[in-house]
C-alpha positions, 0 to 999 in steps of 0.5 A: 124058564122063569121057574126052572132057572131058580130051581137049577140055581137052588139045586146047584148051590144046595148040593155044593154046600152040602158037599162042602160040609163032608169033602175037605178037599179043594175047592169045597172048603172055600165054597162056604165062605164065598157063597156067604159073601154072595148071600150078603149081597143078596140080603142088601137087596132084601133089606131094600125090598123090606124097607120099600114094602114097609113104606108101601104098607103104611102109606097105604094105611094113611091114604085109606085113613085107617084107624091106626094111621097115627102109628103109621106116621110114627113108623114112617118118620122113625124109619126115614129119620134113622135111615138118613142119619145112618146113611150120612153118618150125622155127628160122626165121620162122613163118607162111606168109611165112617162108622155110623155107630161110633160114639157121638153119632146121632144114630148111636145116641138114638139107639141107646137113648130111644131104641134100647129103652123102648125094647126094655119096655116091650120085654117088660110088658111081655112078662104080664102076657107070659104070666096070663098065658102060663095061668091058662096053660098050667090049669091042672085039668089033665095029669100032664098039666099037673106035672107041668104045673108042679115043675113050673112052681118048683122052678119058680120058687127055687130061683127065689130066696123063698125056696131056700127058706121053705126047705132049709131045715131038711137034713143032708140025706134029704138035700135032693128035695131042697127046692133049689137043688130040685129046681136045678135037677129039673133044669139039668135032667128032664128039661135038658132031655126035652130040649135035646129031643126038640133040637133033634126034631128041628134038625130032622125037619131042617134036613127034610126041608132042605132036601125038598128044596134042593130037589125041587119038591118044595117050590113055595119060594117061587110064588104061585104058578101064575 
């Protein structure tokens, strides 16, 4: 029964949500919002389990004297500090009704002064990784890679003033080959077509996976058979 009951719950809820999308009659339209409340309640327990797992992993690293244990110290201290000042609304109105992200609260100050700059720094570093990965991916070894390289070059140049200066001398009847215009056309036509194809593929994948979950074919979320 440990596996049959979760399968039955998944089947009932999944079928009800599918019916709610196609049957505009009571009680189906209300099911989506009501189930969303229950999903939020379940997500709270998931956050608790996630925080406990975070502490368990990093405490285990510290006890095993892992070479990266200093990062674990920083992670645990930062996690507990933000958790405490957020729960107790330090610097703001205390109690359950207090807003933990109100102006002047420690949580808001730490988020704006520490977390946001660190996030910006991480995204800045990602630019260098993207550049190195693009260099490896865009090497023109095949016709397809050559087309990708040319399109990427046109888009990159077309988004800078250099693109205008290189082709501003073209007459109006050749305005299509003006690099900024060509860059806009690539983004609006071939790129959009590729995005739509990818989205259709993702939608079909979601449908097939959802059906497998509802019908009990996919059971990996239940864990191992043992």
